[in-house]
N, CA, C and O atoms as a GROMACS GRO file, in nm:
protein
  600
    1UNK      N    1   0.083  -0.117  -0.002
    1UNK     CA    2   0.001  -0.001   0.001
    1UNK      C    3   0.088   0.125  -0.002
    1UNK      O    4   0.165   0.149   0.092
    2UNK      N    5   0.077   0.202  -0.104
    2UNK     CA    6   0.160   0.326  -0.119
    2UNK      C    7   0.094   0.442  -0.051
    2UNK      O    8  -0.013   0.486  -0.095
    3UNK      N    9   0.150   0.495   0.053
    3UNK     CA   10   0.096   0.620   0.118
    3UNK      C   11   0.195   0.732   0.114
    3UNK      O   12   0.182   0.832   0.186
    4UNK      N   13   0.295   0.716   0.030
    4UNK     CA   14   0.401   0.822   0.016
    4UNK      C   15   0.384   0.887  -0.119
    4UNK      O   16   0.467   0.869  -0.208
    5UNK      N   17   0.277   0.960  -0.135
    5UNK     CA   18   0.258   1.027  -0.263
    5UNK      C   19   0.348   1.152  -0.266
    5UNK      O   20   0.406   1.192  -0.166
    6UNK      N   21   0.357   1.211  -0.387
    6UNK     CA   22   0.432   1.327  -0.402
    6UNK      C   23   0.367   1.451  -0.332
    6UNK      O   24   0.432   1.551  -0.301
    7UNK      N   25   0.242   1.437  -0.312
    7UNK     CA   26   0.168   1.549  -0.241
    7UNK      C   27   0.160   1.512  -0.094
    7UNK      O   28   0.096   1.413  -0.057
    8UNK      N   29   0.225   1.591  -0.008
    8UNK     CA   30   0.221   1.562   0.134
    8UNK      C   31   0.126   1.647   0.210
    8UNK      O   32   0.128   1.647   0.333
    9UNK      N   33   0.042   1.723   0.139
    9UNK     CA   34  -0.051   1.812   0.208
    9UNK      C   35  -0.182   1.734   0.229
    9UNK      O   36  -0.194   1.618   0.192
   10UNK      N   37  -0.277   1.800   0.290
   10UNK     CA   38  -0.408   1.738   0.318
   10UNK      C   39  -0.475   1.692   0.191
   10UNK      O   40  -0.530   1.582   0.184
   11UNK      N   41  -0.471   1.776   0.091
   11UNK     CA   42  -0.536   1.737  -0.039
   11UNK      C   43  -0.472   1.613  -0.095
   11UNK      O   44  -0.543   1.527  -0.146
   12UNK      N   45  -0.343   1.601  -0.088
   12UNK     CA   46  -0.278   1.475  -0.139
   12UNK      C   47  -0.328   1.352  -0.066
   12UNK      O   48  -0.354   1.248  -0.126
   13UNK      N   49  -0.341   1.366   0.064
   13UNK     CA   50  -0.390   1.249   0.139
   13UNK      C   51  -0.540   1.220   0.111
   13UNK      O   52  -0.581   1.105   0.106
   14UNK      N   53  -0.620   1.328   0.095
   14UNK     CA   54  -0.756   1.304   0.050
   14UNK      C   55  -0.765   1.235  -0.079
   14UNK      O   56  -0.848   1.145  -0.096
   15UNK      N   57  -0.680   1.274  -0.175
   15UNK     CA   58  -0.681   1.201  -0.306
   15UNK      C   59  -0.636   1.060  -0.296
   15UNK      O   60  -0.691   0.973  -0.364
   16UNK      N   61  -0.539   1.030  -0.212
   16UNK     CA   62  -0.494   0.895  -0.192
   16UNK      C   63  -0.601   0.811  -0.127
   16UNK      O   64  -0.618   0.694  -0.162
   17UNK      N   65  -0.671   0.866  -0.035
   17UNK     CA   66  -0.773   0.786   0.040
   17UNK      C   67  -0.902   0.769  -0.044
   17UNK      O   68  -0.956   0.659  -0.053
   18UNK      N   69  -0.950   0.879  -0.106
   18UNK     CA   70  -1.077   0.868  -0.171
   18UNK      C   71  -1.083   0.906  -0.316
   18UNK      O   72  -1.189   0.899  -0.378
   19UNK      N   73  -0.970   0.945  -0.371
   19UNK     CA   74  -0.973   0.978  -0.518
   19UNK      C   75  -1.000   1.126  -0.549
   19UNK      O   76  -0.985   1.169  -0.663
   20UNK      N   77  -1.039   1.203  -0.450
   20UNK     CA   78  -1.061   1.347  -0.479
   20UNK      C   79  -1.027   1.427  -0.347
   20UNK      O   80  -1.025   1.375  -0.236
   21UNK      N   81  -1.002   1.555  -0.370
   21UNK     CA   82  -0.970   1.644  -0.261
   21UNK      C   83  -1.069   1.756  -0.260
   21UNK      O   84  -1.146   1.773  -0.354
   22UNK      N   85  -1.066   1.831  -0.154
   22UNK     CA   86  -1.159   1.945  -0.132
   22UNK      C   87  -1.156   2.035  -0.254
   22UNK      O   88  -1.262   2.076  -0.301
   23UNK      N   89  -1.040   2.069  -0.309
   23UNK     CA   90  -1.022   2.161  -0.420
   23UNK      C   91  -1.077   2.105  -0.548
   23UNK      O   92  -1.108   2.180  -0.640
   24UNK      N   93  -1.091   1.970  -0.557
   24UNK     CA   94  -1.137   1.903  -0.681
   24UNK      C   95  -1.291   1.902  -0.692
   24UNK      O   96  -1.345   1.874  -0.799
   25UNK      N   97  -1.358   1.932  -0.586
   25UNK     CA   98  -1.503   1.920  -0.578
   25UNK      C   99  -1.566   2.056  -0.610
   25UNK      O  100  -1.517   2.160  -0.569
   26UNK      N  101  -1.676   2.050  -0.684
   26UNK     CA  102  -1.743   2.171  -0.722
   26UNK      C  103  -1.790   2.251  -0.597
   26UNK      O  104  -1.840   2.192  -0.501
   27UNK      N  105  -1.773   2.381  -0.598
   27UNK     CA  106  -1.813   2.464  -0.484
   27UNK      C  107  -1.964   2.456  -0.457
   27UNK      O  108  -2.009   2.490  -0.347
   28UNK      N  109  -2.042   2.413  -0.555
   28UNK     CA  110  -2.186   2.406  -0.530
   28UNK      C  111  -2.221   2.311  -0.414
   28UNK      O  112  -2.324   2.327  -0.349
   29UNK      N  113  -2.137   2.216  -0.391
   29UNK     CA  114  -2.166   2.120  -0.283
   29UNK      C  115  -2.141   2.183  -0.147
   29UNK      O  116  -2.191   2.135  -0.045
   30UNK      N  117  -2.063   2.290  -0.146
   30UNK     CA  118  -2.034   2.362  -0.020
   30UNK      C  119  -2.133   2.470   0.012
   30UNK      O  120  -2.137   2.520   0.124
   31UNK      N  121  -2.211   2.506  -0.084
   31UNK     CA  122  -2.310   2.615  -0.070
   31UNK      C  123  -2.445   2.570  -0.016
   31UNK      O  124  -2.535   2.653   0.001
   32UNK      N  125  -2.462   2.441   0.012
   32UNK     CA  126  -2.588   2.393   0.069
   32UNK      C  127  -2.618   2.462   0.197
   32UNK      O  128  -2.531   2.478   0.282
   33UNK      N  129  -2.738   2.501   0.211
   33UNK     CA  130  -2.783   2.555   0.341
   33UNK      C  131  -2.850   2.441   0.418
   33UNK      O  132  -2.957   2.394   0.382
   34UNK      N  133  -2.785   2.397   0.525
   34UNK     CA  134  -2.843   2.293   0.603
   34UNK      C  135  -2.870   2.339   0.745
   34UNK      O  136  -2.799   2.425   0.798
   35UNK      N  137  -2.971   2.284   0.806
   35UNK     CA  138  -3.006   2.323   0.941
   35UNK      C  139  -2.930   2.249   1.049
   35UNK      O  140  -2.910   2.302   1.158
   36UNK      N  141  -2.887   2.120   1.018
   36UNK     CA  142  -2.822   2.035   1.113
   36UNK      C  143  -2.736   1.936   1.038
   36UNK      O  144  -2.735   1.926   0.916
   37UNK      N  145  -2.663   1.860   1.124
   37UNK     CA  146  -2.567   1.764   1.062
   37UNK      C  147  -2.642   1.649   0.999
   37UNK      O  148  -2.594   1.591   0.902
   38UNK      N  149  -2.759   1.614   1.051
   38UNK     CA  150  -2.836   1.506   0.990
   38UNK      C  151  -2.877   1.539   0.852
   38UNK      O  152  -2.872   1.452   0.766
   39UNK      N  153  -2.918   1.660   0.823
   39UNK     CA  154  -2.954   1.703   0.691
   39UNK      C  155  -2.831   1.703   0.602
   39UNK      O  156  -2.839   1.664   0.486
   40UNK      N  157  -2.718   1.747   0.653
   40UNK     CA  158  -2.593   1.745   0.576
   40UNK      C  159  -2.559   1.602   0.535
   40UNK      O  160  -2.515   1.579   0.422
   41UNK      N  161  -2.578   1.508   0.623
   41UNK     CA  162  -2.550   1.365   0.596
   41UNK      C  163  -2.643   1.312   0.486
   41UNK      O  164  -2.600   1.239   0.397
   42UNK      N  165  -2.771   1.349   0.492
   42UNK     CA  166  -2.869   1.307   0.390
   42UNK      C  167  -2.826   1.358   0.251
   42UNK      O  168  -2.834   1.287   0.150
   43UNK      N  169  -2.781   1.483   0.250
   43UNK     CA  170  -2.741   1.537   0.119
   43UNK      C  171  -2.612   1.464   0.065
   43UNK      O  172  -2.604   1.431  -0.053
   44UNK      N  173  -2.518   1.443   0.152
   44UNK     CA  174  -2.394   1.379   0.110
   44UNK      C  175  -2.427   1.241   0.053
   44UNK      O  176  -2.364   1.198  -0.044
   45UNK      N  177  -2.523   1.173   0.108
   45UNK     CA  178  -2.561   1.038   0.054
   45UNK      C  179  -2.610   1.050  -0.091
   45UNK      O  180  -2.586   0.962  -0.173
   46UNK      N  181  -2.678   1.158  -0.121
   46UNK     CA  182  -2.728   1.182  -0.259
   46UNK      C  183  -2.618   1.221  -0.356
   46UNK      O  184  -2.630   1.198  -0.476
   47UNK      N  185  -2.509   1.278  -0.305
   47UNK     CA  186  -2.400   1.326  -0.390
   47UNK      C  187  -2.304   1.217  -0.438
   47UNK      O  188  -2.219   1.244  -0.524
   48UNK      N  189  -2.315   1.097  -0.386
   48UNK     CA  190  -2.208   0.995  -0.412
   48UNK      C  191  -2.184   0.973  -0.560
   48UNK      O  192  -2.069   0.957  -0.602
   49UNK      N  193  -2.291   0.973  -0.640
   49UNK     CA  194  -2.274   0.950  -0.785
   49UNK      C  195  -2.193   1.063  -0.854
   49UNK      O  196  -2.124   1.039  -0.953
   50UNK      N  197  -2.203   1.182  -0.801
   50UNK     CA  198  -2.125   1.295  -0.854
   50UNK      C  199  -1.977   1.285  -0.819
   50UNK      O  200  -1.892   1.342  -0.887
   51UNK      N  201  -1.947   1.214  -0.714
   51UNK     CA  202  -1.801   1.192  -0.672
   51UNK      C  203  -1.748   1.065  -0.740
   51UNK      O  204  -1.632   1.030  -0.716
   52UNK      N  205  -1.825   0.996  -0.821
   52UNK     CA  206  -1.785   0.862  -0.870
   52UNK      C  207  -1.741   0.773  -0.758
   52UNK      O  208  -1.635   0.712  -0.763
   53UNK      N  209  -1.827   0.767  -0.652
   53UNK     CA  210  -1.797   0.691  -0.534
   53UNK      C  211  -1.910   0.599  -0.503
   53UNK      O  212  -2.026   0.639  -0.495
   54UNK      N  213  -1.874   0.466  -0.484
   54UNK     CA  214  -1.969   0.364  -0.448
   54UNK      C  215  -1.956   0.337  -0.296
   54UNK      O  216  -1.853   0.283  -0.254
   55UNK      N  217  -2.049   0.369  -0.217
   55UNK     CA  218  -2.032   0.348  -0.066
   55UNK      C  219  -2.014   0.200  -0.030
   55UNK      O  220  -1.968   0.170   0.080
   56UNK      N  221  -2.049   0.109  -0.116
   56UNK     CA  222  -2.033  -0.036  -0.080
   56UNK      C  223  -1.896  -0.086  -0.134
   56UNK      O  224  -1.846  -0.188  -0.087
   57UNK      N  225  -1.837  -0.014  -0.231
   57UNK     CA  226  -1.704  -0.061  -0.288
   57UNK      C  227  -1.611   0.061  -0.303
   57UNK      O  228  -1.607   0.120  -0.411
   58UNK      N  229  -1.539   0.100  -0.202
   58UNK     CA  230  -1.444   0.205  -0.212
   58UNK      C  231  -1.345   0.177  -0.324
   58UNK      O  232  -1.308   0.062  -0.348
   59UNK      N  233  -1.301   0.285  -0.396
   59UNK     CA  234  -1.218   0.257  -0.512
   59UNK      C  235  -1.072   0.274  -0.495
   59UNK      O  236  -0.997   0.242  -0.588
   60UNK      N  237  -1.023   0.324  -0.382
   60UNK     CA  238  -0.878   0.334  -0.362
   60UNK      C  239  -0.831   0.226  -0.267
   60UNK      O  240  -0.910   0.171  -0.190
   61UNK      N  241  -0.698   0.195  -0.272
   61UNK     CA  242  -0.647   0.088  -0.188
   61UNK      C  243  -0.652   0.124  -0.037
   61UNK      O  244  -0.675   0.038   0.048
   62UNK      N  245  -0.631   0.254  -0.006
   62UNK     CA  246  -0.642   0.291   0.135
   62UNK      C  247  -0.782   0.279   0.190
   62UNK      O  248  -0.801   0.228   0.301
   63UNK      N  249  -0.881   0.324   0.114
   63UNK     CA  250  -1.021   0.315   0.158
   63UNK      C  251  -1.063   0.171   0.160
   63UNK      O  252  -1.130   0.128   0.254
   64UNK      N  253  -1.025   0.095   0.061
   64UNK     CA  254  -1.063  -0.051   0.062
   64UNK      C  255  -1.003  -0.121   0.183
   64UNK      O  256  -1.071  -0.202   0.247
   65UNK      N  257  -0.881  -0.094   0.215
   65UNK     CA  258  -0.816  -0.159   0.329
   65UNK      C  259  -0.893  -0.130   0.460
   65UNK      O  260  -0.927  -0.221   0.535
   66UNK      N  261  -0.918  -0.007   0.483
   66UNK     CA  262  -0.995   0.029   0.608
   66UNK      C  263  -1.139  -0.027   0.603
   66UNK      O  264  -1.189  -0.081   0.702
   67UNK      N  265  -1.201  -0.012   0.491
   67UNK     CA  266  -1.339  -0.063   0.474
   67UNK      C  267  -1.345  -0.213   0.505
   67UNK      O  268  -1.430  -0.257   0.582
   68UNK      N  269  -1.253  -0.291   0.446
   68UNK     CA  270  -1.250  -0.434   0.472
   68UNK      C  271  -1.229  -0.471   0.617
   68UNK      O  272  -1.290  -0.564   0.668
   69UNK      N  273  -1.144  -0.398   0.682
   69UNK     CA  274  -1.119  -0.418   0.824
   69UNK      C  275  -1.244  -0.401   0.911
   69UNK      O  276  -1.275  -0.482   0.998
   70UNK      N  277  -1.313  -0.293   0.882
   70UNK     CA  278  -1.441  -0.266   0.947
   70UNK      C  279  -1.543  -0.368   0.916
   70UNK      O  280  -1.609  -0.420   1.006
   71UNK      N  281  -1.559  -0.400   0.789
   71UNK     CA  282  -1.654  -0.495   0.742
   71UNK      C  283  -1.640  -0.630   0.805
   71UNK      O  284  -1.740  -0.689   0.846
   72UNK      N  285  -1.522  -0.679   0.814
   72UNK     CA  286  -1.503  -0.814   0.873
   72UNK      C  287  -1.533  -0.825   1.018
   72UNK      O  288  -1.553  -0.935   1.070
   73UNK      N  289  -1.536  -0.711   1.087
   73UNK     CA  290  -1.556  -0.708   1.230
   73UNK      C  291  -1.704  -0.691   1.259
   73UNK      O  292  -1.740  -0.690   1.377
   74UNK      N  293  -1.790  -0.677   1.166
   74UNK     CA  294  -1.933  -0.658   1.193
   74UNK      C  295  -2.015  -0.773   1.138
   74UNK      O  296  -1.988  -0.824   1.029
   75UNK      N  297  -2.118  -0.815   1.217
   75UNK     CA  298  -2.206  -0.922   1.165
   75UNK      C  299  -2.283  -0.864   1.043
   75UNK      O  300  -2.344  -0.758   1.051
   76UNK      N  301  -2.279  -0.937   0.930
   76UNK     CA  302  -2.349  -0.895   0.812
   76UNK      C  303  -2.295  -0.768   0.756
   76UNK      O  304  -2.365  -0.695   0.685
   77UNK      N  305  -2.166  -0.738   0.787
   77UNK     CA  306  -2.101  -0.613   0.740
   77UNK      C  307  -2.091  -0.603   0.590
   77UNK      O  308  -2.096  -0.493   0.534
   78UNK      N  309  -2.078  -0.720   0.525
   78UNK     CA  310  -2.064  -0.717   0.374
   78UNK      C  311  -2.186  -0.657   0.311
   78UNK      O  312  -2.177  -0.588   0.209
   79UNK      N  313  -2.303  -0.684   0.370
   79UNK     CA  314  -2.426  -0.636   0.308
   79UNK      C  315  -2.470  -0.499   0.360
   79UNK      O  316  -2.539  -0.426   0.289
   80UNK      N  317  -2.434  -0.464   0.479
   80UNK     CA  318  -2.490  -0.347   0.541
   80UNK      C  319  -2.398  -0.226   0.561
   80UNK      O  320  -2.444  -0.114   0.581
   81UNK      N  321  -2.269  -0.252   0.554
   81UNK     CA  322  -2.168  -0.138   0.581
   81UNK      C  323  -2.159  -0.048   0.457
   81UNK      O  324  -2.157  -0.096   0.344
   82UNK      N  325  -2.153   0.083   0.480
   82UNK     CA  326  -2.129   0.182   0.375
   82UNK      C  327  -2.027   0.284   0.422
   82UNK      O  328  -2.022   0.324   0.538
   83UNK      N  329  -1.948   0.324   0.325
   83UNK     CA  330  -1.852   0.431   0.345
   83UNK      C  331  -1.885   0.547   0.253
   83UNK      O  332  -1.873   0.534   0.131
   84UNK      N  333  -1.926   0.660   0.307
   84UNK     CA  334  -1.968   0.779   0.226
   84UNK      C  335  -1.854   0.881   0.221
   84UNK      O  336  -1.782   0.903   0.318
   85UNK      N  337  -1.841   0.940   0.105
   85UNK     CA  338  -1.737   1.047   0.079
   85UNK      C  339  -1.805   1.184   0.098
   85UNK      O  340  -1.902   1.216   0.029
   86UNK      N  341  -1.753   1.260   0.189
   86UNK     CA  342  -1.810   1.398   0.218
   86UNK      C  343  -1.711   1.507   0.187
   86UNK      O  344  -1.735   1.623   0.219
   87UNK      N  345  -1.595   1.471   0.123
   87UNK     CA  346  -1.491   1.571   0.093
   87UNK      C  347  -1.547   1.679   0.000
   87UNK      O  348  -1.605   1.650  -0.105
   88UNK      N  349  -1.530   1.807   0.041
   88UNK     CA  350  -1.571   1.916  -0.039
   88UNK      C  351  -1.717   1.959  -0.022
   88UNK      O  352  -1.765   2.047  -0.095
   89UNK      N  353  -1.785   1.899   0.069
   89UNK     CA  354  -1.927   1.931   0.091
   89UNK      C  355  -1.942   2.015   0.218
   89UNK      O  356  -1.846   2.043   0.288
   90UNK      N  357  -2.068   2.053   0.244
   90UNK     CA  358  -2.095   2.122   0.369
   90UNK      C  359  -2.050   2.045   0.488
   90UNK      O  360  -2.002   2.102   0.585
   91UNK      N  361  -2.066   1.912   0.484
   91UNK     CA  362  -2.023   1.824   0.596
   91UNK      C  363  -1.872   1.835   0.617
   91UNK      O  364  -1.826   1.828   0.730
   92UNK      N  365  -1.796   1.852   0.512
   92UNK     CA  366  -1.651   1.868   0.524
   92UNK      C  367  -1.620   1.996   0.594
   92UNK      O  368  -1.525   2.002   0.673
   93UNK      N  369  -1.698   2.101   0.568
   93UNK     CA  370  -1.676   2.231   0.639
   93UNK      C  371  -1.709   2.218   0.788
   93UNK      O  372  -1.665   2.298   0.870
   94UNK      N  373  -1.786   2.113   0.822
   94UNK     CA  374  -1.815   2.084   0.964
   94UNK      C  375  -1.712   1.991   1.025
   94UNK      O  376  -1.724   1.956   1.143
   95UNK      N  377  -1.614   1.949   0.950
   95UNK     CA  378  -1.506   1.866   1.003
   95UNK      C  379  -1.517   1.715   0.975
   95UNK      O  380  -1.451   1.636   1.041
   96UNK      N  381  -1.598   1.676   0.879
   96UNK     CA  382  -1.614   1.537   0.848
   96UNK      C  383  -1.582   1.510   0.704
   96UNK      O  384  -1.650   1.563   0.616
   97UNK      N  385  -1.484   1.430   0.676
   97UNK     CA  386  -1.443   1.398   0.537
   97UNK      C  387  -1.519   1.269   0.484
   97UNK      O  388  -1.558   1.260   0.368
   98UNK      N  389  -1.535   1.176   0.572
   98UNK     CA  390  -1.601   1.050   0.536
   98UNK      C  391  -1.682   1.001   0.656
   98UNK      O  392  -1.657   1.042   0.769
   99UNK      N  393  -1.783   0.911   0.629
   99UNK     CA  394  -1.853   0.855   0.739
   99UNK      C  395  -1.895   0.712   0.705
   99UNK      O  396  -1.939   0.684   0.593
  100UNK      N  397  -1.883   0.627   0.798
  100UNK     CA  398  -1.935   0.489   0.790
  100UNK      C  399  -2.078   0.483   0.836
  100UNK      O  400  -2.115   0.550   0.932
  101UNK      N  401  -2.157   0.406   0.772
  101UNK     CA  402  -2.296   0.381   0.817
  101UNK      C  403  -2.320   0.228   0.821
  101UNK      O  404  -2.283   0.154   0.730
  102UNK      N  405  -2.382   0.187   0.929
  102UNK     CA  406  -2.414   0.044   0.946
  102UNK      C  407  -2.538   0.040   1.031
  102UNK      O  408  -2.538   0.089   1.143
  103UNK      N  409  -2.643  -0.018   0.979
  103UNK     CA  410  -2.768  -0.033   1.055
  103UNK      C  411  -2.815   0.099   1.108
  103UNK      O  412  -2.856   0.105   1.224
  104UNK      N  413  -2.812   0.206   1.030
  104UNK     CA  414  -2.853   0.338   1.071
  104UNK      C  415  -2.760   0.406   1.174
  104UNK      O  416  -2.788   0.517   1.221
  105UNK      N  417  -2.651   0.339   1.208
  105UNK     CA  418  -2.554   0.401   1.297
  105UNK      C  419  -2.440   0.467   1.215
  105UNK      O  420  -2.402   0.416   1.110
  106UNK      N  421  -2.387   0.575   1.263
  106UNK     CA  422  -2.289   0.653   1.183
  106UNK      C  423  -2.169   0.674   1.269
  106UNK      O  424  -2.180   0.702   1.388
  107UNK      N  425  -2.050   0.659   1.206
  107UNK     CA  426  -1.922   0.704   1.273
  107UNK      C  427  -1.855   0.791   1.169
  107UNK      O  428  -1.836   0.751   1.054
  108UNK      N  429  -1.819   0.914   1.213
  108UNK     CA  430  -1.760   1.007   1.121
  108UNK      C  431  -1.611   1.006   1.129
  108UNK      O  432  -1.554   0.977   1.234
  109UNK      N  433  -1.542   1.038   1.014
  109UNK     CA  434  -1.399   1.029   1.005
  109UNK      C  435  -1.340   1.161   0.946
  109UNK      O  436  -1.392   1.215   0.848
  110UNK      N  437  -1.235   1.209   1.006
  110UNK     CA  438  -1.172   1.326   0.955
  110UNK      C  439  -1.027   1.287   0.911
  110UNK      O  440  -0.950   1.237   0.993
  111UNK      N  441  -0.992   1.309   0.787
  111UNK     CA  442  -0.855   1.282   0.736
  111UNK      C  443  -0.768   1.403   0.763
  111UNK      O  444  -0.813   1.516   0.744
  112UNK      N  445  -0.646   1.384   0.806
  112UNK     CA  446  -0.557   1.490   0.828
  112UNK      C  447  -0.414   1.442   0.812
  112UNK      O  448  -0.384   1.323   0.825
  113UNK      N  449  -0.327   1.536   0.784
  113UNK     CA  450  -0.183   1.502   0.781
  113UNK      C  451  -0.115   1.540   0.917
  113UNK      O  452  -0.002   1.501   0.945
  114UNK      N  453  -0.188   1.614   0.996
  114UNK     CA  454  -0.138   1.653   1.129
  114UNK      C  455  -0.177   1.552   1.231
  114UNK      O  456  -0.296   1.536   1.258
  115UNK      N  457  -0.080   1.482   1.292
  115UNK     CA  458  -0.104   1.384   1.385
  115UNK      C  459  -0.160   1.444   1.520
  115UNK      O  460  -0.227   1.377   1.599
  116UNK      N  461  -0.128   1.570   1.539
  116UNK     CA  462  -0.169   1.637   1.671
  116UNK      C  463  -0.280   1.740   1.643
  116UNK      O  464  -0.279   1.846   1.705
  117UNK      N  465  -0.372   1.715   1.557
  117UNK     CA  466  -0.477   1.806   1.525
  117UNK      C  467  -0.561   1.830   1.650
  117UNK      O  468  -0.600   1.735   1.718
  118UNK      N  469  -0.588   1.956   1.681
  118UNK     CA  470  -0.655   1.993   1.807
  118UNK      C  471  -0.803   2.010   1.789
  118UNK      O  472  -0.877   1.996   1.887
  119UNK      N  473  -0.852   2.040   1.667
  119UNK     CA  474  -0.994   2.085   1.651
  119UNK      C  475  -1.073   1.970   1.578
  119UNK      O  476  -1.154   2.000   1.491
  120UNK      N  477  -1.049   1.846   1.610
  120UNK     CA  478  -1.121   1.738   1.547
  120UNK      C  479  -1.261   1.732   1.596
  120UNK      O  480  -1.286   1.717   1.716
  121UNK      N  481  -1.358   1.744   1.501
  121UNK     CA  482  -1.497   1.735   1.536
  121UNK      C  483  -1.561   1.599   1.501
  121UNK      O  484  -1.674   1.568   1.539
  122UNK      N  485  -1.481   1.521   1.427
  122UNK     CA  486  -1.537   1.389   1.388
  122UNK      C  487  -1.507   1.289   1.503
  122UNK      O  488  -1.432   1.316   1.597
  123UNK      N  489  -1.572   1.172   1.487
  123UNK     CA  490  -1.554   1.065   1.586
  123UNK      C  491  -1.412   1.003   1.580
  123UNK      O  492  -1.356   0.964   1.682
  124UNK      N  493  -1.357   0.994   1.458
  124UNK     CA  494  -1.223   0.932   1.437
  124UNK      C  495  -1.139   1.027   1.360
  124UNK      O  496  -1.185   1.086   1.263
  125UNK      N  497  -1.012   1.044   1.404
  125UNK     CA  498  -0.913   1.123   1.336
  125UNK      C  499  -0.817   1.020   1.267
  125UNK      O  500  -0.754   0.938   1.334
  126UNK      N  501  -0.809   1.026   1.137
  126UNK     CA  502  -0.733   0.926   1.060
  126UNK      C  503  -0.615   1.002   0.990
  126UNK      O  504  -0.639   1.098   0.916
  127UNK      N  505  -0.495   0.961   1.013
  127UNK     CA  506  -0.378   1.031   0.956
  127UNK      C  507  -0.306   0.935   0.857
  127UNK      O  508  -0.329   0.814   0.856
  128UNK      N  509  -0.222   0.994   0.776
  128UNK     CA  510  -0.134   0.918   0.684
  128UNK      C  511  -0.047   0.819   0.767
  128UNK      O  512  -0.020   0.707   0.724
  129UNK      N  513  -0.006   0.863   0.882
  129UNK     CA  514   0.084   0.773   0.968
  129UNK      C  515   0.011   0.649   1.011
  129UNK      O  516   0.074   0.545   1.031
  130UNK      N  517  -0.124   0.658   1.028
  130UNK     CA  518  -0.193   0.532   1.060
  130UNK      C  519  -0.174   0.426   0.957
  130UNK      O  520  -0.166   0.308   0.990
  131UNK      N  521  -0.166   0.466   0.829
  131UNK     CA  522  -0.144   0.368   0.723
  131UNK      C  523   0.003   0.330   0.707
  131UNK      O  524   0.033   0.215   0.675
  132UNK      N  525   0.095   0.424   0.729
  132UNK     CA  526   0.231   0.395   0.719
  132UNK      C  527   0.275   0.294   0.823
  132UNK      O  528   0.352   0.203   0.793
  133UNK      N  529   0.224   0.310   0.947
  133UNK     CA  530   0.258   0.222   1.059
  133UNK      C  531   0.163   0.100   1.068
  133UNK      O  532   0.175   0.021   1.162
  134UNK      N  533   0.071   0.085   0.974
  134UNK     CA  534  -0.027  -0.022   0.975
  134UNK      C  535  -0.114  -0.012   1.101
  134UNK      O  536  -0.167  -0.113   1.146
  135UNK      N  537  -0.129   0.104   1.156
  135UNK     CA  538  -0.227   0.120   1.271
  135UNK      C  539  -0.367   0.144   1.222
  135UNK      O  540  -0.457   0.160   1.305
  136UNK      N  541  -0.392   0.147   1.093
  136UNK     CA  542  -0.526   0.166   1.047
  136UNK      C  543  -0.611   0.046   1.073
  136UNK      O  544  -0.733   0.055   1.073
  137UNK      N  545  -0.549  -0.068   1.095
  137UNK     CA  546  -0.627  -0.189   1.136
  137UNK      C  547  -0.682  -0.172   1.275
  137UNK      O  548  -0.792  -0.220   1.303
  138UNK      N  549  -0.614  -0.108   1.361
  138UNK     CA  550  -0.669  -0.082   1.494
  138UNK      C  551  -0.779   0.025   1.484
  138UNK      O  552  -0.880   0.019   1.555
  139UNK      N  553  -0.760   0.118   1.400
  139UNK     CA  554  -0.867   0.222   1.375
  139UNK      C  555  -0.993   0.156   1.320
  139UNK      O  556  -1.105   0.189   1.360
  140UNK      N  557  -0.973   0.061   1.228
  140UNK     CA  558  -1.084  -0.008   1.170
  140UNK      C  559  -1.167  -0.088   1.282
  140UNK      O  560  -1.290  -0.094   1.281
  141UNK      N  561  -1.092  -0.145   1.373
  141UNK     CA  562  -1.157  -0.220   1.486
  141UNK      C  563  -1.234  -0.119   1.575
  141UNK      O  564  -1.346  -0.147   1.619
  142UNK      N  565  -1.174  -0.008   1.600
  142UNK     CA  566  -1.236   0.102   1.677
  142UNK      C  567  -1.362   0.147   1.612
  142UNK      O  568  -1.462   0.166   1.680
  143UNK      N  569  -1.361   0.164   1.481
  143UNK     CA  570  -1.484   0.209   1.408
  143UNK      C  571  -1.591   0.099   1.417
  143UNK      O  572  -1.708   0.129   1.440
  144UNK      N  573  -1.551  -0.026   1.398
  144UNK     CA  574  -1.647  -0.132   1.409
  144UNK      C  575  -1.713  -0.144   1.546
  144UNK      O  576  -1.833  -0.172   1.557
  145UNK      N  577  -1.630  -0.123   1.651
  145UNK     CA  578  -1.686  -0.123   1.788
  145UNK      C  579  -1.792  -0.008   1.802
  145UNK      O  580  -1.901  -0.027   1.856
  146UNK      N  581  -1.754   0.105   1.753
  146UNK     CA  582  -1.850   0.224   1.768
  146UNK      C  583  -1.979   0.197   1.693
  146UNK      O  584  -2.088   0.230   1.740
  147UNK      N  585  -1.966   0.136   1.574
  147UNK     CA  586  -2.088   0.107   1.495
  147UNK      C  587  -2.170   0.000   1.562
  147UNK      O  588  -2.292   0.002   1.547
  148UNK      N  589  -2.111  -0.093   1.634
  148UNK     CA  590  -2.183  -0.203   1.692
  148UNK      C  591  -2.260  -0.158   1.819
  148UNK      O  592  -2.367  -0.211   1.849
  149UNK      N  593  -2.202  -0.058   1.893
  149UNK     CA  594  -2.258  -0.030   2.022
  149UNK      C  595  -2.336   0.102   2.030
  149UNK      O  596  -2.388   0.138   2.136
  150UNK      N  597  -2.344   0.171   1.924
  150UNK     CA  598  -2.416   0.304   1.928
  150UNK      C  599  -2.564   0.280   1.931
  150UNK      O  600  -2.642   0.376   1.935
   0.00000   0.00000   0.00000
């Protein structure tokens, strides 16, 4: 798994993980007026086709690896687990780049290149180092636990 791209900024990591970065996404997805995070999540679910993203089958190696780890830890995970891309949307402005959904339970994920990020508003902070050190497997288990017990 290659996590050493030539781009070491946040956008480079977003492209490695999901195939697109904040700057690649049309600004119209950021202009949504939403009243709460639930509404933002509903809209992101509708946008997946515009991102060329299948929530059941992530397209990059990094996303596939994390998705498989979470999926194998959940009963019936292969049929019910989804990973949604929120990069460049109103939800991203609220601090969420991706979210997992399983049986109507949601765990939010923020991608960052800063291991010591202070203002994380998502449930899980995922860094490039988690992949370099193969710690993303532990993160996958943590996500699965949160999805199981919420």
